[in-house]
N, C-alpha and C positions, 0 to 999 in steps of 0.2 A: 457325597459321591453322586454318581449319575443315577444309581438306583434310588438313593434317598430323595433326589430331586423329583424323579418320576412318582415316587410314593406320595410326596407332598402335593403334586399336581392332581393325582387321583383323589387324595383326601379332600382337596379344595373343591373338586368337581362333585364329589358325593355330598359335601356340605351344602353346596349351592342347590343341588336337587332337593335335599332335605328341607332347606329354608323355603324354597318355592312351594313344596307340598304342604307345609304347615302355614306359612304366612298368608296363602291365598284361600284358606278355609273361610267359610261364612263367618260374619261377625258373631261374637259371643251372645249378643242379645237376640240373635235369630235362632239360637239353639236352646233346647229345654231338656230337662230330665237327664237320663244317662249320657246323652250327647254332650251336654254342658259339662258334666263331670269328666268325660273323656277328653274334652277340649282342654280343661285346666291341667289334667294329668299329662297331656301331650306336651304342653309348653313347659311344665315343670321338668319333665324328662329331658327335653331339649336343653334346658339350662344346666341340668346335671351332666349331660353328655359333654357340653362345651367345657364345663369346668374340669371334667375328667381328662379331656384332651390336653388342657393346659398343664394339669398336674403330671400326667404321664410323659410329658415332653422333657421332664427333668431340667437339665441345664439349658435346654432350648425353649424353656417355657415362655420367655418374653417374645421370641420369634413366633411361636405357635399362637400366643394371644393376639399378636398384631395381624397375623394371617386371618384369624377368625373375625376380628374387628373390621378388617378391610372388606371382607365379604358382606358383613352385616351393613356397612355403610352404603353399599350399592342399593340396598332396599329402602334406605331413608330418602331416596330421590324419587320414589314412585308417587304417582298422583293419588293412588288409593290410600286414604287415611288409615284404614285398618292394617295395611301392609307396613306403612311407616311406623305405626304405633307398636306393632309386634316386634319389628326389627329393633326399635329403640329400647323396648323393654328388655330384649336380650343383651343389648349393650349395657344397659343400666345394671342388669344382673351380674354381668362379667366385671363391670367396674366395681361393684360392691364386693365381689368375690376377691379381687386382687387387694382389697384393703384388709382382708382377713387372712388369706392364704399367703404364706411367705414365698414370694417369687425369688428367683436368683437375683443377686444384687444388680440393680439398674445402674448404668454408668452415671457418674456425677455430672456429666454434661447435660443430663436430662433436667428440664424445668429450670434452666438458668439462662437469663437473657444474654449473659456474656459467654461467648464460646470459649471453652477451655482448649488450650493448645496441647493436645495429647492424642494418643492413638488408643481408641477403645475397641473392644471386640464387638463384632456384629451381633453376637448373642446377648450382649448387655446393653444394646442401644434401643431406646424407645423413640422411634422416629415418627410415630403417628399422632403426637400430641396436637400439632397444628390442625391436622385434618379432623381429628375428633372434636376439638373445641369449636372449629368453624362450623361443621355440620350440626353439632348439637345446639350451638347458639342460634343458628338459623331455624332449626326445628322448634325452638322455643317460641317462634313467631307464627307457627302454623295456626290455621283457623280451628283445627280439631283440638279440643281441650285435652283429650287423652294423649295425643302426640306431644303436646307441650309439656304435660306433666312428666312423661317418661324421659323426655330430653333433659328437663331440669333435674330429675332424679339422677340421671347418668352423669351430668355435670357436677352434681354434689359429690358423688362417689369419686369421680376423677380428681376433684379438688382435694378431697381427703387423702387420696393416694399420693398426690404431689406433696402434701404437707408431711406425710409419713416418710417419704423418701428424703425430703430435705432435712428432717429431724436427725437423720443418720449422718449428716455431713456437718460436723461441729463448726467448721469455719464460716458457716452462713450466719451465725449469731442470731438465729430466730428464737424467740421465746415460745415455749410450748403453749402457754396460755393464750398468746396472741394468735397462734396458728389455729387452735381449737375454736376460738371465738370467730375467727375469719371463716373457718369452715362451716360453723353453725349458721352464720349469717347467709351463706349461700343458699340455704334451704328455706329462708323466711319467705312467706307468701306476700311479697311486697305489693302494695296497692298501686301498681303501675300498669301501663299498657304493655302488651307482650313485647313490643319492640324496645320500649324503655327498659324493661326487665332484662331482655337479652343483651342490651347494650351495656348494662351495669355488670352483667356476668362476664362479658368479653373483656371489659376493663380490668376485672379482678384477675383474669388469667394473663393479661398482657405482660406483667412483669416476669412471667415464667417462660415466655416464648422467645426462641432464638429467631434470627432472620429467616432461616429456612422454614420454620414453623409459620411465621407470618406470611411468607410467600405462598405456602400451601393454602392458607386461609384466603388470601387474596384471589388465588386462582379459582378456588371453589366459589367464592362470592361472585366473581365475574360471570361464571357459568350460570349461577342462580339468578342473574339479572334478566335472563331471557324469558320472554312471555310465552305461554302462561307459566306461572310459578306457584307452587303450593305454599311457599314461605314468603315472608315480607321482602319485597324488592328494596324497600327503604332500609331495612336492616342490612341487606347485602351491600348497599351503597355506603352505609355508615361504616361497615367493616373495612371497606376499601379505603375510605377517607382516613380513618383512625390509624390503620396499620401502615399505609404508605407514608403518612406524615410523622410516624413515630421516629424520634431521634435515634433509636437503636437500629433503625432500618438504614444503615449507612454503607458506603462503598467498602468493598473488600474482595478477597479472592473469590468468594462464593457469589458475588453479585454478577459475575460473568455467566453464571448458570441460571439464576432465578430471574434476573431482569429480562433476558430474552423470552423466558417462559411467560412472564406477565404481558409483555408486548404482543407476543403471539396470541395469547388468550383474548386480549382486547380486539385484535385484528379479526380473529375467527368468529367471535361472538357478537361483534358490533352490529352486523346487519340484522340480527334477531332481537336486538335490544331496542325497545320503543319508549319505555318509561323515561320521562324527563329527568327525574331524580337520579336514575341510573346513568343516563348519558352525561349529566353534569358531574357526577362522581368520577366517571372515567376520564373526563376532560381534566379535572383537577389532578387525578392520579398521574396522567401523562406529564403534566407540567411539573409536578413534584419530582417524579422519577427523572425527568430531564434535568432538573436542577441538581440532583444528587449524582446521577450516572449518565451524563450526556453522551459519552461515547457508546455505551452499551445500548442505550435507547435508540440512537440514530442508526447504528449498524443493524440492530434487530429489526427495525422497521424496513430497512433496505432489503434484508433477507426475506421478510414476510412478502414483500411485493417489489421485485426488481424493476418492474415496468410501471410502478406507481399507479395502481388501480384506483377506482373511485373511493373505496374504503380507506386505502392508504392515504390518499390525498386529504380525506376528511381528518385523519389523524395528524397529518403534517400541518394542516391549517390550525388545529387546536394548539399544537406546539409552537406555532408562529404567531399566536394571538397576543403575546406579550413581548415588548421590545427586547428585554434581557434574554428571553427564550429564543428569539429570532437570531440574535448574535451567536448563541451557543450552537444552534442547529446549523447555521451557515458555516461556522468554523469546523464543526465535525464533518460536514459534507465536504468541505475543502480538504480536510485531512484524508478522507476516503478517496477523493479524486487523485491525490498525490501518492496514494499507496497502490501503485500499479506494478507490484512485484511480478517479475517474469518467472520466478522460481516455482510458483504454485500453478498447476494446470488442472486441478480438480474442477469439474463442472458444477459442483455444489456451491451455492452462494455462501454457505457457512465457512467453507474451507478456501475459497478462492477470492483474494482481494481484487483480482482483475474484474471479476463480475460485480463485486460491490462498488468498484470504481465506476463501472458502466451505469449501475443503478443510481449512484449519486449524481452522475451527469444528467440522466433523464429526469431525476427529481428536481434538480436545480432549474432545468428548462421549464418545468411547470411552475416552480416558485417564481421565476422571473416574469411570468405572465400576471402575477399579482402586484399591482402598482404600489400597494401599501408597504411593501418590504424594501423598496428601492433605497431608502436612507441607510438601512443596515447593510445592504449589498454594497453601497458606495464605500463603506468603511473598509471593506476587504477587496475592493475591485481589482487592484493590481495582481494580488495573489490568485484571485478567482479567475481572472482573465488568462493568466499564464497556465493555471491548472487545466482549464478547458482546452487551451491550445495543445498542451501535452496530451490531453485525453484524445484529441482528434488523431494525433500521430500514433498514439498507442493503440487506438482502435483498429488501425489499418493492419495490425499484426495479430489480431484475434484469431483463434482457431474456429473452425466451422461449428464445433460443438458449442462454444461460447456464444457465437452469433445466434445460433438457433434458439438459445434461451430467451433472447430478446426479440427475435424476428419471426422465425418459422412458427413459433407458438402464438405470436401476437401479430400476425400479418395485417390485421385490421388497422394497426397504427401507421402502416405504409412507410415508416421511416426506419432505415437500417440504423444500427448503433452509431456508425460514423456520421451519418446525416443528422442524427439526433444531436450528436456532440457539436457539429458545425452550427446547427440551428441554435443551440444554447449560446454559442459565442456571439452569433448575430443578435440574439435577444438581449444579451448582456450589454453589448456595445450600444444598441439602440436605447435601452433603458437608461444608460448613463449619458445619453445625449450625443453619441458619436455616429449619428446616421450618415454623416458625410464620409467617414472612413469606411463604413459598411458598403456604401455605394461605390466608392473608389476601388475597394478590394474586388467587388463584383465586376466592375468594368475591366479590370486587369486579369480577370479569370482566376483570382486568388482562391475564392471559395471552392470552385471546381477542382483546382489543383490540389487542395488539401485532401480531397476524397480518394486520391490514388497514391499507392506506395511509390510509384515511379516519379510523381511530381509533387509530393506533399512538402518536400523541403523548399521547392520553388514557391509554393503557396505560403510557407512560413515567412520567407523573405519578403513577399509582397505585403503580408500582414504587418511585418515589422516596419517596413518602410512607411506604411500609412500611419502606424502608431507613433512614428517619429514626428508627426505633425500635430500631436496633441500638446497641451500645455506642459511647460518644463517641469513643474513639480511632479506631475504624473509620470513623465518620462524618467525622471530621476529615480522615483520610487520603483518603477518597473526594472530599470537597469540595476539598481542595488539589490532588488529581490532576485534577479537572475544571478548576480554574482554570489549572493548568499547560497542559493541552491547549488550552484556549481562548485562551491567550496567543499562539497561532499560528492564524490563520484557516484553516479547512479546510471547504469547503462540504459535504464528505461526511458529517460527523457533528456539525458545530457547533450545529445546531438541537437535536439530541437532548441534547447536553451542556448547552446553556443551559437547556433545559426542566428537566432534572434539577437543575442548580445553583439555579435560581430556586425550585424546590420546597424545596430544602434550606435556603433562607434562613429558613424557618420554625423552624429549630433555634435555640433561644434561647441555647444554650451554645457557639455557634461564633463568638462576638464576635471572638476573636483572629484567626480565619481570614478575617474579613470583608474586611479590607484587600485581600486577593488579588482578590476579586470587584470591589471598587471600582476597581482598577487596569485591569481589562479592559472594564468597562462602557462607557467612552467610545468605544472602537473599535466595539463592536457597536451602539451607538446610531446610528452612521453607516453601518451595514451595509446593503447593497442586497438582502440576503436577505429575501424576503417574510415579514413577520410578526416578524422579529427585533427591530427597535426597540421595538415594542409589548410584546414578551415581556420585554425587559430593563426597560422602564419599569414593568411589573407587579412585577418584583422590587424595583425601587427604591421603588415605592409601599408595598410590604410593609415595607420597612426604615424608611420615614418614619413608619410607624404603630407602630413598636416603640420604646419609650422608650430602651432601651439602645443602639440603633443609629441613631436618627433623625438626630442631629447629624452623624454621619460621612458622611451622604449629601450634605451641603451642598457638598462638593467637586465634585459632579456638576451643580450648578445651571446653569452656562453651557451644558452639553451638553443638558440637558433643555429649556432655553429654545429651543435651536435646533430642536427637534422641532416647535415651533409653526409653523415656516416651511415645513414640508414639505407634500406633498399627501396624506399618509397620515392619513385620519380616525381610524383605529384607534389610531395612535400618539398623535395629539392628544388623543383621548378619555382616554388614561391619563396623558399628560403634564400635563394641566390639574389633576387632583387632586393629583398629585405636587408641582406648583408651589404649590398652595394650602397643602399641608402644610409645604413648605419655608419659605414666607413667615412662618409662625408660629414657625419655629426661629431666624430671623435676629435679630441683636441690634444695638444702636446705630443708626447711620444706614442700615445695610444694608437694612432693610425698606422705607424710603422710596425709596432709590435703585433697588432691585430692582423695586418696584411701578411706578415711572416707566418703567423699561426694558421692563416687561411690557406696559404699556398700548398701546403702538404695535403690538405683535405680536398682541394679542388681538382687536383690532377686525376684521381680515379674517376671523376665525373666526365672527363673528356670523352670517354668511350661509353657513356650511358646510352641506354636504348632510346631515350627521349631526345628528339632533335632540339627541343627547347632547353633541356638541361645541358646538353653539350654546348650549345651556343652561349648560354648565360655563364656557365662555369669558365669557359675560355675567356670571355670578356671580363669577368670579375678577376681572373688571374692576371690579365693584362693591366687592369686597374690597380691590383695589389702591387705589381712591379713598380708602378709609378709612385707608390706611397712609402716604400721602404727607404729609409735613410739611415745614416750613421752606422753604428756598430752592427745593426741588423742586415746591412747590405751584403756583408761577406757571407752570412748564412743564407741569404736569399739567392746568391749566385748558384749554389748547388741545386736549389729548387728550379731555377730557370734552366740550367743545363739539363735537368731531368725532364723538362717539359718540351724540349726542342724536337725530339723524334715524334712524340704523339702529335704535336702541332703540325709537323711535316706531313704525317700520314693523313691528317684531317684536311689538308689542302685538297684532297680528293674525295671529301665527304659528299654523299649524294645530296645532302641538304645544302643549298647554296649559301644560306646564312651562316652555317657552321664553317664552311670553307672560307667565307669572307672573314669571319671572326678569327680563324686560325692564321690567315695571312697577316692580319693586322697585329695579332699577338706575336707572331714571329718577328715582325718589324720592331715591336717594342722590346722583345727579348734581345735583338741585335743591339739596340741602343743601350739597354741595360748592361750588356756585356762589353759594350764599346767595340762591337764587331761590325765594321762598316760593310764588309763584303756580304754578311748575312742580311743586313738591312736592304742592300741593293737587290740581292737575289729574291728576297721575300716580297719586295715591292713589285717585282715583275713576275712573281709566282713561278720561278724556275725550280720546281721541286727536285728534278734529277740533279741539278747542279748543287742544290742545297745539301742533298745526301752525301755527295762527294766532298763537299766543303766540311760537313760535320766530321767525316772520317779522317780527313786530312788535318783538321785543326787539333783534334784531341784523340790520338790513337789509343790512349789508355782507357778510353770509355767504350772500346769495341765490345767487350763482354757485356757491359751494361746495356748497350744498344740491342744486342741479340736477345737478352731477356725481356727488354721492353717490347720487342717486336712480336714475341710469342703470342700474347693475347689477340693480336690483330690477325693472326692466321686463322682464328675462329670467328672473326667478325661476321655478322650477318650481311655486311655490305661487301659486295664483290670487288669494288675498286680498292677498298682498304686491304682486303686479303691479297690482292694482286701486288699492291705497293709493298706490303710486308715481305712477300716472297722475293720481289725484285731487290729490296734492300738487303735481305739476308744473302742473296746470291751475289752481291757485289764483292769482288775479290778483296777490296780494301777492308770490307767488314769482316770477312772470314779470316784473312791473314793465316796465321798458324794455329788458330783456335779450332778444335774439333766441333762439328755441327751436330748436336744431338738429333736423333731421328724424330723425337717428339716435337721438334720445332716445326716440322712440316705439317700442313693441314691433313687431318686424318680422313676427312670425307669431303667429297665434292671437288670439282675442278676449280681452278683459279684462273 
């Protein structure tokens, strides 16, 4: 409860005051007579009090014991030997006490290297084993003999307690005699140096430590490497070496917790560590951890220093000191670059992959300045190049809070995140020998264009065009990687990837790779991303204009036709010339069948808001009329009759190109219908005569004409509204049909 928690806090505070009052008393050798006796009684009373606290806690005895031990461990770090010795003596006394007093049952996961999959109660968990073993082992190397003895005594009792607990778990198959012998050996005064003695004790406890216990010891040992230290720095280094290299220290769910803690500990303490033995130990630890947990190590160091400080760069250099390690680091940084999720907006580096992505870009920039790594960089150059390009575009969308993490706080760097990403691209290209491309991009303003949200797509096109001049194997790899990335939709970078891929379609020697693009185009033709369908259609249009690739695009014909039914005028403006080219590529009966299918989809576009769409749709309809043959011709006649009135109205279109296309289409319609009079009137653009001719030729279509006229009454073009009203007012059009009021324009004069 809340009251219980407050009580525990008060108890801990009182204990801390009590420990300070007693542990800082003068050394025993400085006291004589009654004072010496009082000193001994005080310590004995304290031991009795601590034992009483554990006993009185009942079922919470294990928790109470660990709270007390945690407080006592704080005093083992003091420089005063007398304070250390007294704290260790209390720990030794408590450790001896728990071998005698029956504590509540400790969970079986205690003192087992293999983590059991179970849920144990917090009151039965003994979580301090690692910290105790680590602190006590280090204290065995202290220069003060009394401190060493108390630490060794505490370790002996702790080992006995472990053996007692394990003896209650029959599935461990330990023999009692072996356990007792092993426990007795712990107390033997080996004729060894303190460091060697402590090393052997640590190895004895190793088989009882879980990864979390090992992590606790490693963290404590790293902190103990700082100078000055009362304990042996060599022992701390040995502990790190042994524990990190232990096969039991393997990846798992818990590694995502303790690996970052270890990396953070190295980062924070490294500036204060001077001993060569300690620095070498940390170097080895980083390399071993990187081998076992590359993702956790790389992401943790990025979180430690998003801007890659001097300390962080020293750690990166260590991890890049071996060829195999270089490859792992670069691949993980590449993965971080590509993880630019827009769904997380936290400004914490731990929770925001966007910020980690920025950090990875900055780190790569500094790594690229080291020429010794270029061989490994070359192996992943295509992927790294594209990731940095995506990073540039992604950085233009950062929030101010995210930018401030890298710029306002570190203005001495003078580079904004986006400029840093662009610089990384330039360094990468120069490092790989593409200085010519770098200069060409600069000459065309490509690097500057990348820096702005308004122009960065133009910058991407410039970069893509220059990269098309690189050797074919590289271009092929980049193209295939783009296609692979685009096989999974990701709004973060799919537009940039598609812009680059569409530009690369101009490479005439990538025919073999083209199938990869044709497979993904249908998906992106249906994309809701603004501008994506029209971008893909421009790529297809380019392919239809190239003899070697044109016929391959016919598999996309149904998807391109669907674009005519959308409301995107930009997409329709590109789809129409694509379809015009595709019609010329079809063979057999397919041109006739496709032209008939197109006719129905083209007529709604005659009245599109875009001048280009109106002109192109009318011209494609004219072309379709000429391609229909055989059985389809009868069905096409209905479509042609339906097109006559819209084409008549567009003779008055404000755009002269549309008016010209309408005139030519009317002439073709007359020929298709074998209507010579219509051809003659259309050739001379006699619109009024044509309207009379329409009504006279087919009186039964009067009602259809009226309904076709209705949309034109709302046309934004005044000439079209006027012609619609004039046509509806023609007596031949009205006849005996009632004219609904809704047919008249509701607003504005005509």
